[in-house]
Each structure stands twice: as C-alpha cells, then as structure tokens.
C-alpha beads as a LAMMPS data file, in Angstrom:
LAMMPS data file: protein, C-alpha beads

239 atoms
238 bonds

1 atom types
1 bond types

-500.0 500.0 xlo xhi
-500.0 500.0 ylo yhi
-500.0 500.0 zlo zhi

Masses

1 110.0

Atoms # bond

1 1 1 1.810 -6.012 -8.221
2 1 1 0.588 -4.775 -11.439
3 1 1 -2.640 -6.245 -13.344
4 1 1 -2.129 -4.686 -16.699
5 1 1 -4.054 -1.828 -15.696
6 1 1 -6.100 -3.015 -12.735
7 1 1 -3.549 -3.027 -9.834
8 1 1 -3.842 0.196 -8.150
9 1 1 -1.780 1.737 -5.462
10 1 1 -3.044 2.170 -2.527
11 1 1 -2.638 3.174 -1.442
12 1 1 -3.544 1.497 -2.086
13 1 1 -3.262 2.813 -0.754
14 1 1 -2.271 2.133 -2.088
15 1 1 -0.884 1.964 -2.376
16 1 1 -1.462 2.677 -2.444
17 1 1 -2.054 3.513 -3.243
18 1 1 -3.829 0.740 -3.349
19 1 1 -3.587 0.671 -1.206
20 1 1 -5.949 -0.680 1.797
21 1 1 -3.059 -2.774 2.731
22 1 1 -1.793 -5.427 5.246
23 1 1 -1.347 -9.490 5.392
24 1 1 -0.311 -12.295 7.918
25 1 1 3.220 -11.507 7.995
26 1 1 6.459 -12.459 10.479
27 1 1 5.649 -11.289 14.209
28 1 1 8.418 -8.601 14.314
29 1 1 5.979 -6.543 11.972
30 1 1 3.075 -7.321 13.880
31 1 1 0.455 -4.823 15.269
32 1 1 -0.615 -4.168 18.862
33 1 1 -3.629 -2.135 20.558
34 1 1 -2.181 -0.115 23.012
35 1 1 -4.652 -2.079 25.487
36 1 1 -4.583 -5.159 23.684
37 1 1 -2.111 -7.942 21.592
38 1 1 -2.406 -8.521 18.058
39 1 1 -0.340 -11.367 16.618
40 1 1 1.018 -11.202 13.087
41 1 1 -0.602 -8.305 11.682
42 1 1 -3.725 -9.131 13.135
43 1 1 -5.822 -6.606 15.125
44 1 1 -7.661 -6.869 18.368
45 1 1 -10.811 -4.979 18.771
46 1 1 -10.168 -3.358 22.300
47 1 1 -12.556 -1.139 24.208
48 1 1 -11.161 2.468 24.002
49 1 1 -11.614 6.061 25.656
50 1 1 -13.308 8.027 23.035
51 1 1 -10.789 10.190 21.205
52 1 1 -10.562 12.766 18.569
53 1 1 -10.040 11.107 14.530
54 1 1 -6.584 12.272 13.605
55 1 1 -6.292 13.332 9.923
56 1 1 -6.402 10.970 7.390
57 1 1 -3.007 9.690 5.588
58 1 1 -1.657 11.752 2.917
59 1 1 1.620 10.927 0.850
60 1 1 3.708 13.876 0.677
61 1 1 5.597 15.275 -2.531
62 1 1 9.088 14.177 -1.650
63 1 1 9.948 11.285 0.560
64 1 1 12.158 7.689 0.565
65 1 1 12.137 4.608 2.308
66 1 1 13.002 1.110 2.320
67 1 1 11.204 -2.200 3.714
68 1 1 10.101 -5.086 2.686
69 1 1 7.452 -6.195 0.321
70 1 1 5.813 -9.738 1.567
71 1 1 3.599 -12.395 -0.049
72 1 1 2.537 -14.776 2.913
73 1 1 0.723 -17.437 0.809
74 1 1 3.894 -17.806 -1.341
75 1 1 6.382 -17.627 1.416
76 1 1 8.000 -14.954 -0.700
77 1 1 9.679 -11.807 1.130
78 1 1 11.858 -8.987 -1.260
79 1 1 13.541 -5.920 -0.296
80 1 1 11.321 -2.800 -1.052
81 1 1 11.724 0.895 -1.971
82 1 1 9.095 3.830 -2.031
83 1 1 10.463 7.052 -3.442
84 1 1 8.895 10.272 -4.383
85 1 1 10.042 13.349 -5.963
86 1 1 8.285 16.723 -6.745
87 1 1 4.810 14.870 -6.394
88 1 1 5.844 11.814 -8.581
89 1 1 6.500 8.892 -6.821
90 1 1 7.531 5.121 -7.733
91 1 1 7.651 1.379 -5.577
92 1 1 9.972 -1.385 -6.586
93 1 1 9.846 -4.764 -5.002
94 1 1 12.673 -7.396 -5.547
95 1 1 15.066 -7.254 -8.276
96 1 1 16.372 -9.334 -11.090
97 1 1 17.749 -12.059 -8.756
98 1 1 14.432 -12.221 -6.408
99 1 1 11.235 -14.665 -7.572
100 1 1 9.045 -11.075 -7.480
101 1 1 10.335 -8.009 -9.404
102 1 1 7.820 -5.020 -9.902
103 1 1 7.537 -1.416 -10.172
104 1 1 4.728 1.165 -9.896
105 1 1 4.655 4.705 -10.720
106 1 1 2.703 7.757 -10.268
107 1 1 4.721 9.975 -13.252
108 1 1 3.483 13.089 -14.629
109 1 1 -0.237 12.755 -14.278
110 1 1 -0.039 8.513 -14.955
111 1 1 -0.157 5.666 -13.140
112 1 1 2.009 2.909 -14.183
113 1 1 2.626 -0.614 -13.246
114 1 1 5.625 -3.097 -14.828
115 1 1 5.614 -6.705 -13.389
116 1 1 9.304 -7.917 -14.704
117 1 1 8.809 -11.167 -12.643
118 1 1 6.144 -13.022 -10.751
119 1 1 5.535 -16.860 -10.302
120 1 1 3.117 -18.170 -13.098
121 1 1 3.440 -14.912 -15.035
122 1 1 4.961 -15.266 -18.597
123 1 1 3.704 -11.512 -20.160
124 1 1 5.331 -8.170 -19.062
125 1 1 3.635 -5.424 -20.669
126 1 1 3.808 -1.994 -19.027
127 1 1 0.453 -0.863 -17.980
128 1 1 -0.452 2.988 -18.278
129 1 1 -3.517 4.534 -16.969
130 1 1 -3.612 8.539 -17.272
131 1 1 -5.256 11.067 -15.344
132 1 1 -3.864 9.883 -11.823
133 1 1 -1.735 11.814 -10.044
134 1 1 -0.706 12.266 -6.227
135 1 1 -3.671 14.602 -5.701
136 1 1 -6.268 11.910 -6.659
137 1 1 -4.338 9.253 -4.336
138 1 1 -4.444 11.699 -1.325
139 1 1 -8.415 12.523 -2.335
140 1 1 -8.880 8.854 -1.962
141 1 1 -7.252 8.787 1.333
142 1 1 -9.686 11.586 2.643
143 1 1 -12.221 8.856 2.419
144 1 1 -10.448 6.238 4.340
145 1 1 -11.977 4.969 7.757
146 1 1 -10.568 5.535 11.000
147 1 1 -9.711 1.970 12.815
148 1 1 -7.666 3.054 15.973
149 1 1 -4.294 3.797 17.574
150 1 1 -1.959 0.949 17.411
151 1 1 1.948 -0.068 17.946
152 1 1 3.801 -2.231 15.351
153 1 1 6.052 -4.175 16.920
154 1 1 9.514 -3.653 15.826
155 1 1 13.036 -3.320 17.203
156 1 1 11.698 0.134 18.028
157 1 1 7.997 -0.025 18.591
158 1 1 6.162 2.455 16.181
159 1 1 3.002 4.248 17.410
160 1 1 0.730 4.605 14.333
161 1 1 -2.775 5.443 13.356
162 1 1 -4.682 2.343 11.560
163 1 1 -6.776 3.516 8.747
164 1 1 -8.811 1.595 6.309
165 1 1 -9.900 2.576 2.300
166 1 1 -11.440 0.401 -0.081
167 1 1 -13.395 0.608 -3.268
168 1 1 -16.717 -1.450 -3.499
169 1 1 -18.782 -2.120 -6.826
170 1 1 -21.529 -1.179 -7.387
171 1 1 -22.055 1.774 -5.025
172 1 1 -25.582 1.448 -3.446
173 1 1 -27.174 2.374 -0.305
174 1 1 -27.460 0.127 2.768
175 1 1 -29.683 -2.908 2.286
176 1 1 -29.460 -6.326 0.429
177 1 1 -27.417 -5.690 -2.717
178 1 1 -24.865 -7.592 -4.671
179 1 1 -21.666 -5.857 -3.829
180 1 1 -17.882 -6.688 -5.283
181 1 1 -15.051 -5.360 -2.852
182 1 1 -12.733 -4.475 -5.671
183 1 1 -9.967 -3.095 -3.691
184 1 1 -9.301 -2.999 0.058
185 1 1 -6.366 -1.836 2.245
186 1 1 -5.269 -1.211 5.652
187 1 1 -2.776 2.022 5.864
188 1 1 -0.518 2.282 8.844
189 1 1 0.935 5.929 9.435
190 1 1 3.103 7.515 12.071
191 1 1 1.167 8.979 15.190
192 1 1 2.397 12.176 14.733
193 1 1 3.041 12.581 11.196
194 1 1 0.280 11.505 8.823
195 1 1 2.733 11.634 5.649
196 1 1 5.079 9.075 7.064
197 1 1 3.872 5.337 5.898
198 1 1 5.057 2.464 8.169
199 1 1 2.696 -0.674 6.769
200 1 1 0.190 -1.446 4.278
201 1 1 -1.734 -4.007 3.185
202 1 1 -3.385 -4.411 -0.319
203 1 1 -6.357 -6.896 -0.506
204 1 1 -8.849 -7.688 -3.687
205 1 1 -8.958 -7.909 -7.359
206 1 1 -5.463 -5.278 -7.844
207 1 1 -3.627 -8.373 -6.545
208 1 1 -5.048 -10.882 -8.944
209 1 1 -1.557 -12.353 -9.746
210 1 1 -1.591 -13.780 -6.048
211 1 1 -3.653 -16.711 -5.183
212 1 1 -4.713 -15.247 -1.635
213 1 1 -5.253 -11.674 -3.345
214 1 1 -3.330 -9.845 -0.464
215 1 1 0.370 -8.377 -0.319
216 1 1 2.110 -6.332 2.612
217 1 1 4.688 -3.785 2.439
218 1 1 6.422 -3.260 5.615
219 1 1 8.731 0.055 5.853
220 1 1 11.816 -0.042 7.916
221 1 1 12.769 3.693 7.081
222 1 1 10.759 6.424 5.950
223 1 1 12.534 9.781 5.595
224 1 1 10.852 12.983 4.253
225 1 1 13.483 14.057 1.685
226 1 1 13.666 13.741 -2.101
227 1 1 13.982 10.049 -3.769
228 1 1 14.789 8.938 -6.960
229 1 1 11.827 8.165 -9.389
230 1 1 12.693 6.600 -13.128
231 1 1 10.355 5.838 -15.647
232 1 1 11.304 2.291 -17.177
233 1 1 12.504 2.390 -20.803
234 1 1 9.908 -0.115 -22.112
235 1 1 6.993 2.317 -20.701
236 1 1 5.824 4.903 -23.053
237 1 1 6.524 8.444 -22.075
238 1 1 2.984 10.094 -20.871
239 1 1 1.590 12.057 -23.760

Bonds

1 1 1 2
2 1 2 3
3 1 3 4
4 1 4 5
5 1 5 6
6 1 6 7
7 1 7 8
8 1 8 9
9 1 9 10
10 1 10 11
11 1 11 12
12 1 12 13
13 1 13 14
14 1 14 15
15 1 15 16
16 1 16 17
17 1 17 18
18 1 18 19
19 1 19 20
20 1 20 21
21 1 21 22
22 1 22 23
23 1 23 24
24 1 24 25
25 1 25 26
26 1 26 27
27 1 27 28
28 1 28 29
29 1 29 30
30 1 30 31
31 1 31 32
32 1 32 33
33 1 33 34
34 1 34 35
35 1 35 36
36 1 36 37
37 1 37 38
38 1 38 39
39 1 39 40
40 1 40 41
41 1 41 42
42 1 42 43
43 1 43 44
44 1 44 45
45 1 45 46
46 1 46 47
47 1 47 48
48 1 48 49
49 1 49 50
50 1 50 51
51 1 51 52
52 1 52 53
53 1 53 54
54 1 54 55
55 1 55 56
56 1 56 57
57 1 57 58
58 1 58 59
59 1 59 60
60 1 60 61
61 1 61 62
62 1 62 63
63 1 63 64
64 1 64 65
65 1 65 66
66 1 66 67
67 1 67 68
68 1 68 69
69 1 69 70
70 1 70 71
71 1 71 72
72 1 72 73
73 1 73 74
74 1 74 75
75 1 75 76
76 1 76 77
77 1 77 78
78 1 78 79
79 1 79 80
80 1 80 81
81 1 81 82
82 1 82 83
83 1 83 84
84 1 84 85
85 1 85 86
86 1 86 87
87 1 87 88
88 1 88 89
89 1 89 90
90 1 90 91
91 1 91 92
92 1 92 93
93 1 93 94
94 1 94 95
95 1 95 96
96 1 96 97
97 1 97 98
98 1 98 99
99 1 99 100
100 1 100 101
101 1 101 102
102 1 102 103
103 1 103 104
104 1 104 105
105 1 105 106
106 1 106 107
107 1 107 108
108 1 108 109
109 1 109 110
110 1 110 111
111 1 111 112
112 1 112 113
113 1 113 114
114 1 114 115
115 1 115 116
116 1 116 117
117 1 117 118
118 1 118 119
119 1 119 120
120 1 120 121
121 1 121 122
122 1 122 123
123 1 123 124
124 1 124 125
125 1 125 126
126 1 126 127
127 1 127 128
128 1 128 129
129 1 129 130
130 1 130 131
131 1 131 132
132 1 132 133
133 1 133 134
134 1 134 135
135 1 135 136
136 1 136 137
137 1 137 138
138 1 138 139
139 1 139 140
140 1 140 141
141 1 141 142
142 1 142 143
143 1 143 144
144 1 144 145
145 1 145 146
146 1 146 147
147 1 147 148
148 1 148 149
149 1 149 150
150 1 150 151
151 1 151 152
152 1 152 153
153 1 153 154
154 1 154 155
155 1 155 156
156 1 156 157
157 1 157 158
158 1 158 159
159 1 159 160
160 1 160 161
161 1 161 162
162 1 162 163
163 1 163 164
164 1 164 165
165 1 165 166
166 1 166 167
167 1 167 168
168 1 168 169
169 1 169 170
170 1 170 171
171 1 171 172
172 1 172 173
173 1 173 174
174 1 174 175
175 1 175 176
176 1 176 177
177 1 177 178
178 1 178 179
179 1 179 180
180 1 180 181
181 1 181 182
182 1 182 183
183 1 183 184
184 1 184 185
185 1 185 186
186 1 186 187
187 1 187 188
188 1 188 189
189 1 189 190
190 1 190 191
191 1 191 192
192 1 192 193
193 1 193 194
194 1 194 195
195 1 195 196
196 1 196 197
197 1 197 198
198 1 198 199
199 1 199 200
200 1 200 201
201 1 201 202
202 1 202 203
203 1 203 204
204 1 204 205
205 1 205 206
206 1 206 207
207 1 207 208
208 1 208 209
209 1 209 210
210 1 210 211
211 1 211 212
212 1 212 213
213 1 213 214
214 1 214 215
215 1 215 216
216 1 216 217
217 1 217 218
218 1 218 219
219 1 219 220
220 1 220 221
221 1 221 222
222 1 222 223
223 1 223 224
224 1 224 225
225 1 225 226
226 1 226 227
227 1 227 228
228 1 228 229
229 1 229 230
230 1 230 231
231 1 231 232
232 1 232 233
233 1 233 234
234 1 234 235
235 1 235 236
236 1 236 237
237 1 237 238
238 1 238 239
C-alpha cells in the first residue's frame, strides 16, 4: 500500500485513511446485514426500518490493534498492526519474512508511505506528503455516506456501522460527465463506538501495486490506549 505519494489512507480511510476500504476475503471476516446474509465481505441490500444516522467514523488520537492485511487476488494474507499515539498513527503490514511488507504513517503533520516488499516492485522510496494529519483524515470521514448497520461474522460477531467514503475527480454536478473514481473505501466501525475500527476496504488508484486495485484490513483487536509510532530511518523527518 504505497504509491510514491498516491496511496492515501483511508481511510482510507483510509485508511484510511484510505481508506474507503474492503475486497473479498475469507468468510470468517464476512459481513451480515441484521436482516439478511452476506458472503465473504459482500453485502446484501435488505429493506430496514428507518433509524437515525449515527455519527461518522473518527480515528482516535490513541489506540492500538492487531489483525490481518488481505490481498485476495494475490492470495496473500499477512499480519497487520495499526497504532496511534498523540495524534500520530502507523499501519504496518507483513514483515521481512512475508511477500508483502509496508508501513504508512501520519507523523507530525506529514503522510509517509514506505513499501519494503511487494510482488514485482523493485524501487522502495519513502514517499512524503506534508500538510496531512489526523484532523484532515477525520474531516474526510465526516463526508462519508452511511450504508447501514451490519454484523461482521467472527468467532464473536461484531455489530458495526458500515460507511463509504470516496474521492471522485473531477468534481462535477449530476449528469453525463466523465468521472474517475480515484479512491474508494468501505469502513466498518463498532456500533457503539465510532472510534473503534474493525474492517476496511481500499479500492482505487491508491492501490496501484495490486492488479485488482483492492486491499482489505481486518482487525482482531482494537484498544483505546496509546500505541507505538516509529518513523523508519529511511524516511526524512518532517521539516
């Protein structure tokens, strides 16, 4: 997940960043509508009684979580961590022993992306985009569209609110105009805490390293206590 400056979180968000966020992955991480069934991350549109729209996702200043990063078309699943401390945050997928290894950071008002390993990738610069921070990420989430209340099928079912975010260029009024979906994503946050992120799909140009342009993050744990955020040595510190 790093395109020399084109990969954005979410997020996604982002996630994230980039983060609208979510592709087909194992059924253990699938999503159910409360009154319907969805297979392997898919969703089924089911009529539901009207209910108040919950507040949009909001990434907290301090958190830590573990899960998996899934690139389904490459048949790759690697360990994943996502941590935040004092408004800085860091995603890390895989490691030196895995076919995929990258880290994304929001660090001192700067967005960093460093991809150490990816199939077919031979250059590994650390991209740096100044002027991006937690506030900007959460402002992007405020424009998310509420999809509905759903259930993620896990060992313990998780009840979530499903949101969709996206960047479409150019910004034009309704009508027959050429448009490019630059970055799209689906975000699943806890029904009772919009700051607890359980699942994200990223889809679009920010996933150029992947042939199908989509990547998932699926969290097994998410705690609201400070994590560890470390800028890699090969990334220039913010000015």
